[in-house]
TORPA-4810 file (N, C-alpha, C, O; in nm, 3 decimals):
<nodes>
NODE_1_2.333_5.451_18.135_2.449_5.406_18.210_2.479_5.504_18.323_2.469_5.626_18.306_X
NODE_2_2.515_5.449_18.436_2.550_5.530_18.552_2.676_5.471_18.615_2.678_5.355_18.656_X
NODE_3_2.780_5.553_18.623_2.904_5.501_18.679_2.975_5.607_18.762_2.937_5.724_18.762_X
NODE_4_3.077_5.563_18.833_3.152_5.649_18.925_3.292_5.673_18.870_3.358_5.580_18.822_X
NODE_5_3.337_5.797_18.876_3.474_5.833_18.840_3.549_5.874_18.966_3.517_5.973_19.030_X
NODE_6_3.650_5.793_18.999_3.736_5.816_19.117_3.876_5.850_19.068_3.919_5.803_18.963_X
NODE_7_3.946_5.932_19.144_4.087_5.956_19.113_4.165_5.987_19.240_4.110_6.033_19.340_X
NODE_8_4.295_5.961_19.234_4.390_6.005_19.337_4.352_5.958_19.477_4.324_6.038_19.567_X
NODE_9_4.351_5.825_19.494_4.327_5.767_19.625_4.447_5.789_19.716_4.431_5.817_19.835_X
NODE_10_4.567_5.776_19.662_4.693_5.800_19.734_4.703_5.717_19.863_4.740_5.769_19.968_X
NODE_11_4.672_5.591_19.852_4.682_5.503_19.968_4.829_5.472_19.997_4.910_5.459_19.904_X
NODE_12_4.862_5.459_20.124_4.999_5.425_20.166_4.997_5.295_20.246_4.894_5.258_20.304_X
NODE_13_5.109_5.227_20.250_5.118_5.099_20.320_5.081_5.116_20.468_5.136_5.199_20.539_X
NODE_14_4.986_5.034_20.510_4.936_5.035_20.649_4.871_5.167_20.688_4.856_5.196_20.807_X
NODE_15_4.831_5.247_20.589_4.757_5.370_20.618_4.841_5.483_20.675_4.787_5.569_20.745_X
NODE_16_4.970_5.484_20.648_5.056_5.592_20.697_5.007_5.727_20.644_4.974_5.739_20.526_X
NODE_17_5.001_5.827_20.731_4.954_5.960_20.690_5.053_6.027_20.595_5.174_6.009_20.607_X
NODE_18_5.000_6.104_20.502_5.082_6.188_20.415_5.019_6.327_20.411_4.897_6.340_20.411_X
NODE_19_5.099_6.428_20.407_5.053_6.566_20.407_4.962_6.591_20.528_4.872_6.676_20.522_X
NODE_20_4.985_6.517_20.635_4.901_6.531_20.753_4.761_6.479_20.734_4.671_6.514_20.810_X
NODE_21_4.740_6.393_20.631_4.607_6.343_20.597_4.607_6.191_20.605_4.702_6.125_20.564_X
NODE_22_4.499_6.136_20.659_4.481_5.992_20.663_4.401_5.951_20.539_4.278_5.950_20.540_X
NODE_23_4.474_5.918_20.432_4.407_5.884_20.307_4.332_5.751_20.317_4.235_5.729_20.243_X
NODE_24_4.375_5.663_20.406_4.302_5.538_20.425_4.163_5.566_20.481_4.065_5.503_20.439_X
NODE_25_4.153_5.659_20.574_4.023_5.696_20.629_3.933_5.753_20.520_3.814_5.723_20.516_X
NODE_26_3.989_5.836_20.433_3.910_5.893_20.324_3.865_5.784_20.227_3.753_5.789_20.175_X
NODE_27_3.950_5.685_20.203_3.912_5.575_20.115_3.797_5.495_20.176_3.704_5.456_20.106_X
NODE_28_3.805_5.470_20.306_3.695_5.401_20.375_3.564_5.479_20.357_3.459_5.420_20.331_X
NODE_29_3.571_5.612_20.372_3.450_5.694_20.356_3.395_5.683_20.215_3.274_5.674_20.196_X
NODE_30_3.484_5.683_20.115_3.440_5.671_19.976_3.371_5.537_19.952_3.267_5.530_19.888_X
NODE_31_3.431_5.431_20.004_3.372_5.299_19.988_3.233_5.295_20.052_3.139_5.238_19.995_X
NODE_32_3.220_5.356_20.169_3.090_5.362_20.236_2.987_5.438_20.155_2.872_5.397_20.146_X
NODE_33_3.029_5.550_20.095_2.937_5.630_20.013_2.890_5.550_19.892_2.772_5.552_19.856_X
NODE_34_2.983_5.481_19.829_2.949_5.406_19.708_2.853_5.292_19.741_2.761_5.264_19.664_X
NODE_35_2.872_5.228_19.855_2.784_5.118_19.895_2.639_5.166_19.910_2.546_5.087_19.893_X
NODE_36_2.621_5.294_19.943_2.487_5.347_19.964_2.417_5.387_19.834_2.299_5.422_19.835_X
NODE_37_2.490_5.383_19.723_2.434_5.427_19.595_2.371_5.309_19.521_2.419_5.196_19.530_X
NODE_38_2.264_5.337_19.450_2.194_5.234_19.373_2.218_5.253_19.223_2.241_5.365_19.176_X
NODE_39_2.212_5.144_19.150_2.214_5.150_19.005_2.346_5.187_18.943_2.348_5.239_18.831_X
NODE_40_2.458_5.161_19.011_2.590_5.192_18.957_2.638_5.076_18.869_2.645_4.962_18.914_X
NODE_41_2.670_5.106_18.743_2.714_5.003_18.649_2.864_4.977_18.655_2.908_4.867_18.621_X
NODE_42_2.942_5.074_18.696_3.086_5.055_18.698_3.157_5.165_18.775_3.099_5.269_18.805_X
NODE_43_3.284_5.140_18.806_3.371_5.237_18.873_3.498_5.250_18.790_3.561_5.150_18.756_X
NODE_44_3.536_5.374_18.758_3.658_5.399_18.683_3.753_5.483_18.769_3.714_5.587_18.822_X
NODE_45_3.877_5.438_18.780_3.977_5.505_18.864_4.087_5.557_18.773_4.155_5.480_18.705_X
NODE_46_4.105_5.690_18.772_4.201_5.752_18.680_4.336_5.780_18.747_4.387_5.892_18.742_X
NODE_47_4.391_5.678_18.810_4.529_5.685_18.855_4.554_5.729_18.997_4.466_5.778_19.067_X
NODE_48_4.679_5.709_19.037_4.727_5.733_19.174_4.642_5.654_19.275_4.594_5.709_19.374_X
NODE_49_4.625_5.526_19.247_4.567_5.438_19.347_4.654_5.440_19.471_4.606_5.452_19.584_X
NODE_50_4.786_5.428_19.448_4.884_5.423_19.556_4.964_5.552_19.560_4.983_5.618_19.458_X
NODE_51_5.011_5.588_19.678_5.104_5.700_19.690_5.248_5.652_19.694_5.338_5.720_19.645_X
NODE_52_5.270_5.533_19.753_5.407_5.482_19.768_5.439_5.364_19.677_5.551_5.313_19.679_X
NODE_53_5.341_5.320_19.598_5.366_5.212_19.504_5.380_5.075_19.564_5.429_4.983_19.499_X
NODE_54_5.339_5.059_19.689_5.358_4.932_19.759_5.252_4.830_19.717_5.139_4.865_19.685_X
NODE_55_5.292_4.702_19.719_5.197_4.597_19.685_5.080_4.597_19.784_4.967_4.567_19.746_X
NODE_56_5.107_4.629_19.910_5.003_4.633_20.012_4.886_4.721_19.968_4.770_4.685_19.988_X
NODE_57_4.918_4.836_19.908_4.811_4.930_19.870_4.724_4.873_19.760_4.602_4.886_19.765_X
NODE_58_4.785_4.811_19.660_4.705_4.755_19.550_4.620_4.638_19.598_4.506_4.622_19.555_X
NODE_59_4.675_4.557_19.684_4.599_4.445_19.738_4.482_4.495_19.822_4.372_4.441_19.813_X
NODE_60_4.505_4.596_19.904_4.399_4.651_19.989_4.287_4.709_19.904_4.170_4.683_19.929_X
NODE_61_4.324_4.788_19.803_4.225_4.850_19.716_4.147_4.744_19.639_4.025_4.755_19.624_X
NODE_62_4.216_4.643_19.591_4.151_4.534_19.518_4.045_4.467_19.605_3.934_4.442_19.558_X
NODE_63_4.079_4.437_19.729_3.985_4.371_19.819_3.867_4.463_19.853_3.753_4.416_19.866_X
NODE_64_3.893_4.592_19.867_3.786_4.687_19.900_3.685_4.696_19.786_3.564_4.697_19.810_X
NODE_65_3.733_4.704_19.662_3.642_4.709_19.549_3.568_4.577_19.530_3.452_4.576_19.489_X
NODE_66_3.635_4.466_19.561_3.569_4.336_19.552_3.453_4.329_19.650_3.350_4.267_19.621_X
NODE_67_3.469_4.392_19.766_3.362_4.392_19.866_3.240_4.468_19.816_3.126_4.431_19.846_X
NODE_68_3.262_4.575_19.739_3.151_4.649_19.680_3.082_4.565_19.573_2.960_4.558_19.567_X
NODE_69_3.163_4.501_19.490_3.109_4.411_19.389_3.070_4.476_19.258_3.010_4.411_19.172_X
NODE_70_3.103_4.604_19.239_3.074_4.674_19.114_3.197_4.665_19.024_3.308_4.691_19.071_X
NODE_71_3.182_4.628_18.896_3.298_4.620_18.807_3.383_4.747_18.813_3.331_4.858_18.800_X
NODE_72_3.514_4.730_18.833_3.603_4.842_18.857_3.721_4.835_18.761_3.780_4.729_18.740_X
NODE_73_3.756_4.950_18.703_3.859_4.956_18.600_3.957_5.069_18.634_3.915_5.179_18.669_X
NODE_74_4.087_5.041_18.623_4.188_5.136_18.670_4.298_5.159_18.566_4.337_5.067_18.494_X
NODE_75_4.347_5.282_18.560_4.470_5.313_18.489_4.566_5.378_18.588_4.521_5.428_18.692_X
NODE_76_4.697_5.379_18.561_4.794_5.429_18.659_4.813_5.579_18.655_4.781_5.645_18.556_X
NODE_77_4.865_5.633_18.767_4.904_5.773_18.776_5.053_5.784_18.805_5.123_5.683_18.813_X
NODE_78_5.101_5.906_18.820_5.245_5.926_18.837_5.298_5.872_18.969_5.418_5.845_18.980_X
NODE_79_5.213_5.855_19.071_5.258_5.798_19.197_5.253_5.646_19.198_5.313_5.582_19.285_X
NODE_80_5.184_5.588_19.102_5.175_5.443_19.098_5.308_5.381_19.054_5.384_5.440_18.976_X
NODE_81_5.333_5.263_19.104_5.449_5.184_19.065_5.411_5.107_18.938_5.336_5.010_18.946_X
NODE_82_5.460_5.149_18.824_5.417_5.090_18.697_5.450_4.941_18.688_5.372_4.864_18.633_X
NODE_83_5.564_4.901_18.742_5.600_4.759_18.742_5.501_4.679_18.826_5.456_4.572_18.786_X
NODE_84_5.468_4.733_18.943_5.374_4.665_19.031_5.233_4.669_18.974_5.158_4.571_18.984_X
NODE_85_5.197_4.782_18.916_5.061_4.799_18.864_5.032_4.702_18.750_4.926_4.639_18.747_X
NODE_86_5.125_4.691_18.655_5.099_4.609_18.537_5.153_4.466_18.547_5.091_4.372_18.496_X
NODE_87_5.267_4.448_18.612_5.333_4.317_18.606_5.359_4.253_18.743_5.401_4.138_18.750_X
NODE_88_5.334_4.327_18.851_5.359_4.274_18.984_5.234_4.214_19.044_5.204_4.096_19.023_X
NODE_89_5.161_4.296_19.118_5.038_4.247_19.180_4.933_4.215_19.073_4.907_4.296_18.984_X
NODE_90_4.873_4.099_19.084_4.769_4.058_18.991_4.633_4.074_19.058_4.596_3.991_19.141_X
NODE_91_4.559_4.178_19.024_4.430_4.202_19.092_4.332_4.088_19.066_4.322_4.037_18.955_X
NODE_92_4.260_4.052_19.170_4.159_3.948_19.156_4.024_4.006_19.119_3.936_3.934_19.071_X
NODE_93_4.007_4.138_19.139_3.877_4.199_19.110_3.887_4.314_19.010_3.829_4.307_18.902_X
NODE_94_3.958_4.419_19.044_3.963_4.532_18.952_4.044_4.496_18.827_4.131_4.408_18.831_X
NODE_95_4.014_4.565_18.718_4.081_4.540_18.591_4.181_4.651_18.561_4.154_4.769_18.586_X
NODE_96_4.298_4.613_18.509_4.394_4.712_18.461_4.416_4.698_18.311_4.521_4.735_18.259_X
NODE_97_4.316_4.642_18.241_4.325_4.628_18.096_4.316_4.763_18.027_4.257_4.858_18.080_X
NODE_98_4.374_4.772_17.909_4.375_4.899_17.835_4.239_4.932_17.773_4.209_5.049_17.750_X
NODE_99_4.158_4.831_17.748_4.027_4.855_17.690_3.922_4.771_17.762_3.945_4.654_17.791_X
NODE_100_3.807_4.833_17.791_3.696_4.762_17.852_3.567_4.811_17.787_3.563_4.919_17.729_X
NODE_101_3.462_4.730_17.799_3.332_4.769_17.747_3.231_4.767_17.860_3.229_4.674_17.941_X
NODE_102_3.147_4.869_17.864_3.044_4.879_17.967_2.920_4.942_17.906_2.925_5.053_17.853_X
NODE_103_2.810_4.871_17.915_2.680_4.922_17.868_2.687_4.973_17.723_2.624_5.074_17.690_X
NODE_104_2.761_4.904_17.639_2.770_4.940_17.499_2.872_5.047_17.467_2.891_5.081_17.350_X
NODE_105_2.938_5.102_17.569_3.043_5.202_17.549_3.180_5.134_17.557_3.198_5.035_17.628_X
NODE_106_3.276_5.190_17.481_3.415_5.147_17.490_3.492_5.246_17.578_3.484_5.367_17.556_X
NODE_107_3.564_5.195_17.677_3.647_5.278_17.764_3.794_5.242_17.741_3.834_5.127_17.759_X
NODE_108_3.873_5.342_17.701_4.016_5.324_17.683_4.087_5.374_17.809_4.078_5.492_17.843_X
NODE_109_4.157_5.282_17.877_4.228_5.315_18.001_4.373_5.345_17.965_4.457_5.254_17.963_X
NODE_110_4.402_5.471_17.936_4.529_5.512_17.878_4.635_5.540_17.985_4.609_5.612_18.081_X
NODE_111_4.752_5.482_17.969_4.862_5.510_18.060_4.933_5.639_18.019_4.990_5.646_17.911_X
NODE_112_4.928_5.741_18.105_4.999_5.866_18.078_5.112_5.888_18.179_5.173_5.995_18.181_X
NODE_113_5.140_5.788_18.262_5.241_5.801_18.367_5.380_5.767_18.313_5.397_5.675_18.233_X
NODE_114_5.478_5.845_18.358_5.619_5.823_18.324_5.697_5.815_18.454_5.679_5.898_18.543_X
NODE_115_5.784_5.716_18.465_5.860_5.697_18.589_5.934_5.824_18.629_5.999_5.889_18.547_X
NODE_116_5.923_5.859_18.758_5.996_5.970_18.819_5.957_6.106_18.762_6.035_6.201_18.771_X
NODE_117_5.838_6.117_18.705_5.792_6.245_18.655_5.651_6.273_18.704_5.568_6.182_18.712_X
NODE_118_5.623_6.400_18.737_5.488_6.438_18.778_5.399_6.461_18.657_5.283_6.419_18.655_X
NODE_119_5.453_6.528_18.555_5.377_6.549_18.433_5.370_6.420_18.353_5.445_6.326_18.378_X
NODE_120_5.281_6.417_18.256_5.258_6.292_18.185_5.283_6.299_18.035_5.288_6.406_17.975_X
NODE_121_5.300_6.181_17.977_5.309_6.162_17.833_5.225_6.041_17.796_5.200_5.955_17.880_X
NODE_122_5.181_6.035_17.672_5.111_5.917_17.624_5.170_5.878_17.488_5.240_5.957_17.426_X
NODE_123_5.140_5.757_17.444_5.186_5.710_17.314_5.079_5.737_17.210_4.973_5.674_17.213_X
NODE_124_5.101_5.830_17.117_5.002_5.858_17.012_4.970_5.734_16.928_4.855_5.713_16.890_X
NODE_125_5.072_5.652_16.900_5.050_5.533_16.819_4.957_5.436_16.890_4.866_5.380_16.829_X
NODE_126_4.979_5.417_17.020_4.894_5.324_17.096_4.752_5.377_17.103_4.657_5.301_17.085_X
NODE_127_4.735_5.506_17.131_4.601_5.562_17.140_4.527_5.546_17.008_4.411_5.503_17.007_X
NODE_128_4.590_5.580_16.899_4.524_5.567_16.769_4.484_5.423_16.742_4.375_5.397_16.691_X
NODE_129_4.572_5.330_16.775_4.542_5.189_16.755_4.422_5.144_16.839_4.336_5.071_16.790_X
NODE_130_4.417_5.187_16.964_4.307_5.150_17.052_4.174_5.209_17.003_4.071_5.142_17.006_X
NODE_131_4.179_5.334_16.960_4.057_5.399_16.910_4.001_5.325_16.789_3.880_5.306_16.778_X
NODE_132_4.088_5.284_16.702_4.043_5.219_16.579_3.990_5.079_16.602_3.931_5.019_16.512_X
NODE_133_4.010_5.026_16.722_3.951_4.897_16.757_3.809_4.911_16.811_3.739_4.812_16.830_X
NODE_134_3.767_5.034_16.836_3.639_5.058_16.901_3.526_5.075_16.801_3.544_5.130_16.692_X
NODE_135_3.411_5.025_16.839_3.288_5.047_16.764_3.186_5.108_16.859_3.165_5.058_16.970_X
NODE_136_3.122_5.216_16.817_3.029_5.284_16.905_3.097_5.393_16.985_3.210_5.430_16.956_X
NODE_137_3.028_5.444_17.086_3.077_5.557_17.167_3.200_5.519_17.247_3.214_5.406_17.294_X
NODE_138_3.291_5.617_17.262_3.418_5.593_17.329_3.440_5.697_17.440_3.414_5.816_17.420_X
NODE_139_3.487_5.650_17.555_3.534_5.736_17.663_3.681_5.706_17.687_3.722_5.590_17.686_X
NODE_140_3.760_5.809_17.708_3.902_5.795_17.738_3.924_5.825_17.886_3.873_5.924_17.938_X
NODE_141_4.002_5.741_17.953_4.034_5.762_18.094_4.186_5.762_18.106_4.252_5.667_18.066_X
NODE_142_4.242_5.870_18.161_4.385_5.882_18.184_4.408_5.965_18.310_4.314_6.020_18.366_X
NODE_143_4.532_5.973_18.353_4.558_6.043_18.479_4.578_6.193_18.460_4.523_6.273_18.536_X
NODE_144_4.654_6.232_18.360_4.696_6.372_18.348_4.598_6.455_18.265_4.546_6.407_18.164_X
NODE_145_4.572_6.579_18.305_4.479_6.666_18.232_4.528_6.694_18.090_4.642_6.737_18.072_X
NODE_146_4.444_6.671_17.990_4.483_6.699_17.852_4.443_6.838_17.804_4.464_6.872_17.688_X
NODE_147_4.386_6.918_17.893_4.350_7.057_17.860_4.395_7.148_17.973_4.427_7.102_18.083_X
NODE_148_4.398_7.278_17.946_4.442_7.376_18.045_4.353_7.372_18.168_4.233_7.346_18.160_X
NODE_149_4.415_7.400_18.285_4.344_7.399_18.413_4.347_7.538_18.476_4.409_7.630_18.423_X
NODE_150_4.278_7.552_18.588_4.270_7.682_18.655_4.394_7.707_18.741_4.449_7.615_18.801_X
NODE_151_4.436_7.833_18.746_4.539_7.877_18.840_4.664_7.792_18.840_4.712_7.752_18.734_X
NODE_152_4.717_7.766_18.959_4.842_7.691_18.971_4.827_7.545_18.932_4.926_7.475_18.910_X
NODE_153_4.702_7.497_18.922_4.679_7.359_18.878_4.720_7.340_18.732_4.734_7.227_18.687_X
NODE_154_4.739_7.449_18.660_4.779_7.440_18.519_4.921_7.389_18.502_4.964_7.364_18.390_X
NODE_155_4.995_7.373_18.613_5.130_7.318_18.606_5.128_7.165_18.601_5.232_7.102_18.579_X
NODE_156_5.011_7.105_18.621_5.001_6.960_18.633_4.927_6.904_18.512_4.810_6.867_18.521_X
NODE_157_4.998_6.897_18.397_4.931_6.865_18.272_4.996_6.748_18.197_5.105_6.703_18.232_X
NODE_158_4.926_6.702_18.095_4.980_6.609_17.998_5.070_6.688_17.902_5.025_6.782_17.837_X
NODE_159_5.197_6.650_17.894_5.293_6.728_17.816_5.256_6.733_17.668_5.255_6.841_17.608_X
NODE_160_5.225_6.619_17.608_5.193_6.617_17.464_5.042_6.621_17.442_4.987_6.545_17.361_X
NODE_161_4.975_6.711_17.515_4.830_6.723_17.508_4.781_6.775_17.373_4.669_6.742_17.333_X
NODE_162_4.862_6.855_17.303_4.818_6.902_17.172_4.799_6.785_17.076_4.704_6.782_16.998_X
NODE_163_4.889_6.689_17.083_4.878_6.570_16.999_4.757_6.487_17.040_4.685_6.434_16.956_X
NODE_164_4.734_6.476_17.171_4.619_6.403_17.223_4.490_6.461_17.167_4.406_6.388_17.114_X
NODE_165_4.474_6.590_17.178_4.350_6.654_17.133_4.337_6.655_16.981_4.226_6.649_16.929_X
NODE_166_4.449_6.662_16.911_4.444_6.653_16.766_4.390_6.517_16.723_4.313_6.507_16.627_X
NODE_167_4.431_6.411_16.793_4.384_6.276_16.761_4.235_6.263_16.788_4.159_6.219_16.702_X
NODE_168_4.193_6.301_16.909_4.055_6.271_16.947_3.954_6.363_16.880_3.839_6.325_16.859_X
NODE_169_3.996_6.485_16.845_3.902_6.576_16.781_3.871_6.534_16.638_3.777_6.586_16.577_X
NODE_170_3.948_6.440_16.584_3.923_6.390_16.449_3.849_6.256_16.451_3.834_6.191_16.347_X
NODE_171_3.805_6.214_16.570_3.733_6.087_16.584_3.590_6.116_16.631_3.569_6.166_16.742_X
NODE_172_3.493_6.086_16.547_3.354_6.123_16.576_3.294_6.045_16.692_3.199_6.093_16.754_X
NODE_173_3.348_5.928_16.723_3.284_5.844_16.826_3.332_5.874_16.967_3.281_5.815_17.062_X
NODE_174_3.430_5.963_16.985_3.479_5.995_17.118_3.389_6.101_17.181_3.371_6.210_17.125_X
NODE_175_3.335_6.069_17.296_3.235_6.154_17.360_3.280_6.210_17.494_3.229_6.314_17.538_X
NODE_176_3.374_6.142_17.560_3.403_6.175_17.701_3.550_6.149_17.732_3.606_6.049_17.689_X
NODE_177_3.612_6.242_17.807_3.750_6.227_17.853_3.753_6.251_18.003_3.712_6.357_18.051_X
NODE_178_3.801_6.152_18.077_3.806_6.158_18.224_3.950_6.154_18.270_4.031_6.078_18.217_X
NODE_179_3.981_6.235_18.371_4.119_6.240_18.421_4.121_6.285_18.566_4.016_6.312_18.625_X
NODE_180_4.240_6.294_18.623_4.257_6.335_18.763_4.378_6.424_18.777_4.393_6.522_18.704_X
NODE_181_4.465_6.390_18.873_4.596_6.453_18.895_4.590_6.591_18.960_4.680_6.626_19.036_X
NODE_182_4.487_6.670_18.932_4.478_6.804_18.990_4.410_6.803_19.127_4.416_6.903_19.199_X
NODE_183_4.344_6.692_19.163_4.272_6.682_19.291_4.161_6.787_19.300_4.134_6.841_19.408_X
NODE_184_4.098_6.814_19.186_3.997_6.920_19.179_3.896_6.884_19.070_3.935_6.836_18.963_X
NODE_185_3.768_6.908_19.096_3.663_6.873_19.002_3.643_6.980_18.895_3.630_7.098_18.927_X
NODE_186_3.642_6.937_18.768_3.610_7.028_18.658_3.524_6.956_18.555_3.519_6.833_18.550_X
NODE_187_3.455_7.035_18.473_3.381_6.982_18.359_3.377_7.089_18.251_3.346_7.205_18.278_X
NODE_188_3.408_7.048_18.128_3.409_7.142_18.017_3.381_7.066_17.887_3.431_6.955_17.869_X
NODE_189_3.302_7.125_17.799_3.274_7.065_17.669_3.352_7.140_17.561_3.346_7.263_17.553_X
NODE_190_3.425_7.065_17.478_3.503_7.124_17.369_3.471_7.047_17.241_3.501_6.928_17.230_X
NODE_191_3.411_7.116_17.146_3.377_7.055_17.016_3.300_6.924_17.033_3.326_6.826_16.964_X
NODE_192_3.207_6.926_17.125_3.120_6.811_17.143_3.175_6.701_17.233_3.106_6.602_17.257_X
NODE_193_3.297_6.716_17.283_3.357_6.618_17.374_3.356_6.676_17.515_3.400_6.788_17.536_X
NODE_194_3.307_6.598_17.611_3.305_6.642_17.751_3.435_6.600_17.818_3.471_6.482_17.817_X
NODE_195_3.506_6.698_17.877_3.628_6.674_17.954_3.594_6.695_18.102_3.533_6.796_18.137_X
NODE_196_3.633_6.601_18.187_3.600_6.615_18.329_3.707_6.552_18.417_3.755_6.442_18.390_X
NODE_197_3.744_6.623_18.522_3.835_6.569_18.622_3.758_6.538_18.750_3.660_6.605_18.782_X
NODE_198_3.803_6.435_18.820_3.739_6.398_18.946_3.815_6.460_19.063_3.938_6.472_19.058_X
NODE_199_3.744_6.500_19.168_3.813_6.544_19.289_3.885_6.426_19.350_3.848_6.311_19.327_X
NODE_200_3.985_6.451_19.426_4.064_6.344_19.486_3.991_6.277_19.603_3.916_6.341_19.677_X
NODE_201_4.013_6.147_19.617_3.970_6.076_19.737_4.068_6.103_19.852_4.027_6.125_19.966_X
NODE_202_4.197_6.103_19.821_4.300_6.114_19.925_4.304_6.250_19.993_4.288_6.261_20.114_X
NODE_203_4.326_6.355_19.913_4.329_6.493_19.966_4.305_6.588_19.849_4.355_6.565_19.738_X
NODE_204_4.230_6.694_19.873_4.187_6.783_19.765_4.272_6.909_19.758_4.330_6.954_19.858_X
NODE_205_4.279_6.965_19.636_4.339_7.097_19.614_4.231_7.189_19.558_4.122_7.145_19.522_X
NODE_206_4.264_7.317_19.552_4.173_7.417_19.496_4.256_7.529_19.436_4.346_7.580_19.503_X
NODE_207_4.230_7.569_19.312_4.313_7.673_19.248_4.304_7.807_19.317_4.390_7.893_19.295_X
NODE_208_4.203_7.828_19.400_4.188_7.955_19.471_4.266_7.958_19.603_4.273_8.062_19.668_X
NODE_209_4.323_7.844_19.642_4.408_7.838_19.760_4.554_7.844_19.718_4.585_7.841_19.599_X
NODE_210_4.644_7.854_19.817_4.786_7.855_19.787_4.828_7.721_19.729_4.763_7.618_19.751_X
NODE_211_4.937_7.723_19.654_4.988_7.602_19.590_5.010_7.491_19.692_5.080_7.509_19.791_X
NODE_212_4.949_7.376_19.666_4.958_7.255_19.749_4.895_7.270_19.888_4.917_7.186_19.975_X
NODE_213_4.817_7.376_19.908_4.742_7.386_20.033_4.624_7.289_20.027_4.551_7.287_19.928_X
NODE_214_4.607_7.209_20.132_4.501_7.110_20.134_4.364_7.178_20.147_4.344_7.264_20.233_X
NODE_215_4.271_7.139_20.060_4.134_7.192_20.064_4.049_7.093_20.144_3.979_7.009_20.087_X
NODE_216_4.056_7.105_20.275_3.983_7.011_20.362_3.834_7.013_20.333_3.774_7.119_20.319_X
NODE_217_3.776_6.895_20.325_3.632_6.884_20.303_3.590_6.880_20.158_3.472_6.861_20.129_X
NODE_218_3.684_6.897_20.064_3.649_6.897_19.922_3.682_6.763_19.855_3.673_6.751_19.733_X
NODE_219_3.720_6.662_19.935_3.747_6.531_19.879_3.617_6.468_19.828_3.509_6.497_19.880_X
NODE_220_3.628_6.383_19.727_3.507_6.319_19.676_3.531_6.246_19.546_3.645_6.216_19.509_X
NODE_221_3.421_6.218_19.475_3.427_6.151_19.346_3.311_6.202_19.262_3.224_6.272_19.312_X
NODE_222_3.310_6.165_19.134_3.203_6.207_19.043_3.109_6.092_19.011_3.153_5.977_18.997_X
NODE_223_2.982_6.122_19.001_2.882_6.028_18.950_2.844_6.075_18.810_2.804_6.190_18.792_X
NODE_224_2.858_5.987_18.712_2.832_6.022_18.573_2.715_5.941_18.520_2.717_5.818_18.526_X
NODE_225_2.615_6.009_18.469_2.498_5.944_18.412_2.488_5.981_18.265_2.494_6.098_18.228_X
NODE_226_2.472_5.878_18.181_2.463_5.897_18.037_2.331_5.842_17.986_2.299_5.724_18.006_X
NODE_227_2.255_5.928_17.919_2.127_5.889_17.860_2.124_5.945_17.719_2.097_6.063_17.699_X
NODE_228_2.152_5.859_17.621_2.161_5.907_17.484_2.276_6.004_17.467_2.391_5.970_17.496_X
NODE_229_2.246_6.126_17.421_2.350_6.227_17.403_2.373_6.312_17.528_2.459_6.400_17.530_X
NODE_230_2.296_6.285_17.633_2.303_6.366_17.754_2.401_6.305_17.855_2.386_6.190_17.894_X
NODE_231_2.501_6.382_17.896_2.599_6.339_17.994_2.592_6.432_18.115_2.621_6.552_18.103_X
NODE_232_2.553_6.379_18.229_2.540_6.458_18.352_2.646_6.412_18.450_2.657_6.293_18.479_X
NODE_233_2.723_6.507_18.502_2.831_6.477_18.597_2.804_6.551_18.727_2.789_6.673_18.728_X
NODE_234_2.798_6.475_18.837_2.767_6.532_18.968_2.878_6.496_19.065_2.919_6.380_19.075_X
NODE_235_2.928_6.597_19.138_3.030_6.571_19.238_2.965_6.520_19.366_2.864_6.575_19.412_X
NODE_236_3.023_6.417_19.424_2.977_6.360_19.550_3.085_6.382_19.655_3.194_6.325_19.644_X
NODE_237_3.057_6.463_19.756_3.155_6.485_19.862_3.161_6.365_19.956_3.063_6.293_19.974_X
NODE_238_3.278_6.346_20.016_3.289_6.241_20.116_3.218_6.282_20.244_3.216_6.205_20.340_X
</nodes>
């Protein structure tokens, strides 16, 4: 299986700049890069599709992914409008379902976003229920980092992450955890589970720079290839 992990598109209505960055232009570049890739089975987006929560952004993103034609699956981030994401705009192409299957793997698209909060929470009961519905290998996709991060990025975490890790470390079929929110690429293996964050499409950060300083040129996404027990994650710059 070969798929793409995208996070933090931060699209705004009509492409309005934020932080002095044209996130629409970066999204166009990402779409162009993906079109040039062969053998991609799916695209997973770990939140913050939109920066302003406008219906325009979800419709635009939906049409862009439809043009690529690769199955695309999304969960929300803290900037997403949860009402619009789940109950407002009805995507014609991308999926916002909580569970999807791809190439024999189960992907749980977990909502960790809370209205008006940057940090995240998840429902332990819902996660446990979703896991127990799965047969075979499982990947979890959420917006907020469930493990410690580097430098000032460590302020942008899943609040009840101890409970999250307690649940998944007791489940033998969970192999992979994907997230975003930090706008920075990481990969770490803990007790046989690979944890990885995707760099942002919209604008990148770096723990070695000042807090919220834009890391120009570090925008991108991850390409993940799985062959048996081997999981290879490669960052693709825009």
